C-alpha positions as CSV (number, residue, x, y, z in Angstrom):
1,M,17.9,-17.4,-11.7
2,A,17.3,-15.3,-15.4
3,I,13.8,-15.1,-14.2
4,L,13.9,-13.8,-11.2
5,L,16.5,-11.5,-12.4
6,F,13.8,-10.1,-15.1
7,F,11.1,-9.8,-12.9
8,I,14.1,-7.2,-10.4
9,G,15.2,-5.7,-13.5
10,I,11.5,-5.4,-15.1
11,W,10.1,-3.6,-11.0
12,Y,12.3,-1.3,-10.1
13,F,13.3,0.1,-14.1
14,S,9.7,0.6,-15.0
15,L,8.9,2.2,-12.3
16,F,11.7,4.8,-12.1
17,S,10.6,5.5,-15.1
18,Q,7.1,5.7,-13.1
19,T,8.2,8.3,-10.6
20,F,11.1,10.0,-11.9
21,F,9.5,11.0,-15.6
22,Q,5.2,11.0,-15.5
23,H,5.6,11.4,-11.8
24,R,8.5,14.0,-10.5
25,Y,8.5,15.7,-13.8
26,A,5.3,15.2,-16.1
27,A,2.7,15.5,-13.1
28,H,4.0,18.2,-10.5
29,G,6.7,19.8,-12.8
30,S,9.7,18.9,-10.0
31,F,12.6,19.6,-12.2
32,T,12.7,21.1,-15.6
33,M,15.2,19.1,-19.0
34,S,15.5,20.1,-22.0
35,R,13.6,18.5,-25.2
36,F,16.2,15.5,-25.9
37,W,16.7,14.9,-22.2
38,E,12.8,14.8,-22.3
39,R,12.5,12.7,-25.7
40,F,15.2,10.0,-24.6
41,F,12.7,9.4,-21.2
42,F,10.0,9.2,-22.6
43,L,11.7,6.7,-24.6
44,F,13.4,5.0,-21.9
45,S,9.7,4.6,-20.0
46,Y,8.1,2.9,-23.2
47,V,11.3,1.0,-23.0
48,T,10.9,-0.3,-19.6
49,Q,7.5,0.0,-19.1
50,G,6.5,-1.8,-22.5
51,S,2.9,-3.4,-22.5
52,S,2.7,-0.8,-19.2
53,Y,3.3,2.1,-20.7
54,M,1.4,5.4,-19.4
55,S,1.5,8.6,-21.3
56,P,3.3,10.9,-19.2
57,R,0.9,13.8,-20.8
58,A,-2.3,11.6,-19.0
59,Y,-0.8,10.3,-16.4
60,A,0.0,13.6,-14.7
61,I,-3.3,15.4,-15.4
62,M,-4.6,11.6,-13.5
63,H,-2.4,12.4,-10.9
64,R,-3.1,16.5,-10.0
65,M,-6.8,14.9,-9.5
66,H,-5.9,13.0,-7.7
67,H,-4.3,15.9,-5.2
68,A,-7.1,18.2,-6.6
69,Y,-9.2,15.3,-5.3
70,T,-8.7,13.6,-2.8
71,D,-10.8,10.4,-1.3
72,T,-14.2,12.3,-3.5
73,E,-15.4,10.7,-6.2
74,K,-14.0,12.0,-8.5
75,D,-10.8,11.0,-7.3
76,P,-9.3,8.7,-10.4
77,H,-7.8,5.9,-7.5
78,S,-9.6,6.4,-4.2
79,P,-9.7,2.9,-2.1
80,S,-13.5,4.7,-0.8
81,F,-15.1,4.2,-3.7
82,S,-14.0,1.3,-4.7
83,R,-15.3,-2.7,-3.7
84,N,-11.7,-4.3,-4.0
85,I,-7.9,-3.0,-5.5
86,F,-9.2,-4.8,-8.7
87,A,-12.0,-2.8,-9.2
88,M,-10.2,0.7,-8.4
89,M,-7.1,-1.2,-11.4
90,W,-10.2,-1.3,-13.7
91,R,-11.3,2.7,-13.1
92,T,-7.8,3.3,-12.7
93,R,-7.7,2.1,-16.1
94,N,-11.5,3.8,-17.7
95,I,-10.4,6.5,-16.9
96,Y,-6.6,6.8,-18.5
97,V,-8.1,5.5,-21.5
98,D,-10.7,8.3,-21.8
99,I,-8.3,10.6,-21.7
100,V,-5.9,8.9,-23.8
101,K,-8.5,8.7,-25.8
102,G,-9.7,12.6,-25.8
103,R,-13.5,11.4,-24.0
104,Y,-12.7,12.7,-20.4
105,P,-14.3,16.3,-19.3
106,V,-10.3,17.9,-18.3
107,E,-9.9,21.2,-16.5
108,E,-7.7,23.7,-18.4
109,R,-5.7,23.8,-14.4
110,F,-4.9,20.3,-15.1
111,T,-3.1,20.5,-18.8
112,K,-0.8,22.9,-18.0
113,G,2.9,22.7,-19.1
114,L,2.6,18.6,-20.1
115,P,5.6,16.6,-22.2
116,E,3.6,15.8,-24.8
117,W,5.2,13.3,-27.7
118,K,2.0,12.5,-29.4
119,S,3.2,9.9,-32.0
120,L,5.1,7.6,-28.9
121,D,2.1,7.7,-27.0
122,R,-0.1,6.7,-29.4
123,W,1.4,3.9,-30.8
124,G,2.9,2.8,-26.2
125,N,-0.8,3.0,-26.4
126,S,-1.9,1.1,-29.2
127,F,-3.1,-3.1,-28.3
128,L,-0.1,-3.7,-31.3
129,S,2.4,-2.1,-29.0
130,R,1.0,-3.7,-25.7
131,A,0.1,-7.0,-27.6
132,L,4.1,-7.5,-29.2
133,W,5.4,-6.4,-25.6
134,V,3.6,-9.5,-24.6
135,L,5.0,-11.7,-27.2
136,L,8.0,-10.9,-25.9
137,Y,7.5,-11.8,-22.3
138,V,5.5,-14.8,-22.6
139,A,8.2,-16.0,-25.2
140,Y,11.2,-14.9,-22.2
141,F,9.4,-16.4,-19.2
142,W,9.4,-19.7,-22.1
143,L,13.0,-20.3,-22.8
144,F,14.6,-19.9,-19.5
145,A,11.8,-20.5,-16.7
146,T,13.0,-23.9,-14.6
147,S,9.7,-24.0,-13.3
148,F,5.2,-23.8,-14.2
149,W,6.3,-21.4,-11.3
150,W,7.8,-18.6,-12.0
151,F,4.3,-18.1,-15.0
152,L,3.3,-16.8,-11.6
153,L,5.1,-13.2,-11.7
154,L,4.2,-13.4,-15.7
155,P,0.7,-11.2,-15.4
156,I,2.4,-8.1,-12.8
157,V,5.5,-8.6,-14.8
158,I,2.8,-7.1,-18.1
159,T,0.6,-5.0,-15.8
160,S,3.5,-3.4,-13.9
161,G,3.0,0.0,-14.5
162,A,-1.0,-0.6,-13.4
163,F,0.9,-2.3,-10.8
164,H,2.5,-0.4,-8.8
165,G,-0.1,2.4,-8.7
166,A,-2.2,0.2,-7.2
167,V,0.0,-0.6,-4.6
168,V,0.3,2.8,-3.3
169,N,-3.0,4.2,-3.7
170,W,-4.7,0.4,-2.2
171,F,-2.7,0.5,0.6
172,A,-1.4,3.6,1.3
173,H,-4.5,4.9,1.4
174,K,-6.0,2.3,4.3
175,Y,-2.7,1.5,6.4
176,G,1.1,2.9,7.2
177,Y,2.0,5.2,10.3
178,I,1.1,9.5,9.5
179,N,3.5,12.5,9.7
180,F,1.7,15.0,8.8
181,K,-2.6,15.6,9.4
182,L,-3.8,16.1,6.4
183,K,-7.6,16.4,5.5
184,N,-7.1,13.3,3.4
185,T,-6.7,9.6,4.5
186,S,-3.2,9.2,2.5
187,R,-0.2,7.2,4.7
188,N,3.5,6.5,4.9
189,L,3.2,2.7,3.5
190,L,6.5,1.2,4.6
191,V,9.0,2.7,7.0
192,V,12.6,2.2,4.8
193,D,11.2,2.7,0.7
194,V,13.8,0.3,-0.7
195,L,10.9,-1.2,-2.6
196,M,9.2,1.3,-4.2
197,L,11.1,4.1,-4.7
198,G,10.7,6.1,-2.4
199,E,6.2,6.0,-3.7
200,S,5.0,4.5,-0.6
201,Y,6.0,7.9,1.2
202,H,2.1,9.0,0.6
203,N,1.9,11.4,3.1
204,N,4.8,12.7,2.7
205,H,4.4,12.8,-0.9
206,H,0.7,15.0,0.0
207,K,2.0,17.3,3.1
208,H,4.8,18.1,0.0
209,P,3.5,17.8,-3.7
210,S,6.2,19.3,-5.3
211,S,9.2,18.2,-3.1
212,I,11.7,16.1,-5.7
213,N,12.6,13.7,-2.3
214,F,9.7,12.0,-0.8
215,G,11.2,10.9,2.3
216,R,10.8,13.7,5.5
217,R,12.4,11.7,8.5
218,W,15.5,10.0,9.3
219,H,15.2,6.5,8.4
220,E,12.8,7.5,5.5
221,I,14.6,7.0,2.4
222,D,14.0,8.0,-1.5
223,P,16.1,6.2,-3.5
224,V,15.2,8.2,-6.3
225,Y,16.8,11.3,-4.5
226,P,20.3,10.8,-5.3
227,I,19.9,10.0,-8.3
228,A,18.1,13.1,-9.5
229,M,20.2,15.1,-7.8
230,L,23.1,12.9,-10.3
231,L,21.0,14.4,-12.6
232,K,21.5,17.8,-11.3
233,W,25.1,17.4,-11.5
234,L,25.1,16.6,-15.0
235,R,23.3,18.8,-15.4
236,I,20.7,16.5,-17.3
237,I,18.3,17.8,-15.1
238,H,17.2,21.5,-13.0
239,Y,15.8,22.2,-9.8
240,V,12.5,24.6,-10.7
241,K,13.4,25.6,-6.9
242,P,16.2,24.8,-4.7
243,V,15.4,21.7,-2.5
244,E,14.7,22.8,1.0
245,V,16.4,21.8,4.1
246,L,14.3,19.1,5.9
247,P,14.6,18.7,9.8
248,H,14.4,15.2,11.5
249,R,11.4,15.0,12.9
250,P,11.1,12.6,16.1
251,A,9.2,9.2,15.2
């Protein structure tokens, strides 16, 4: 039970960091926050993502490229140009590392308004940081796993950020349903998305990339949206523009 609770906690906390801070905030600027809260969510992302920590700056650049070049060879993670999901993950990883190290040619339009904390990013992306997190995870599994089979969850824990991205960027460009006819292969993977915290509404997101609410139809629950509304009420974040009122769309 301890391993299962740990796995669920890692899954959702790391996914929340990715979708709330790196995706909706850094990549799309769906809302603003003060420097204090930006640093807070930097640290929150580092702690919750651990060995799979992603630089918000590098993530945002890569994701903006994905929107600009969807389904083309310049797309950092397109199923159309990788043999399988693991090849896509490796290609994405290489592009990410090159962006972090300043080796990847990035267009200026992708670098505007990005959050940055160089020292934290340098540490979070270091081999030592990732190795220490992996050792911590292995120690936890070693102490609390009641069966060898629990260790099958360990690779997902270690690579949680990459795993989340791969699920959406591979499967949501191959399977699911479409709300909006777009010039790309994006689809909505899940009908009710409590597994990926709204990230699987990929077709909706490609239609309205800066919307803070990824859901469009009445059954499309985006669990992050009410959290964002609470944070707005608490004056921790501020919407850049009023959130549009979304009509119900027939199935």
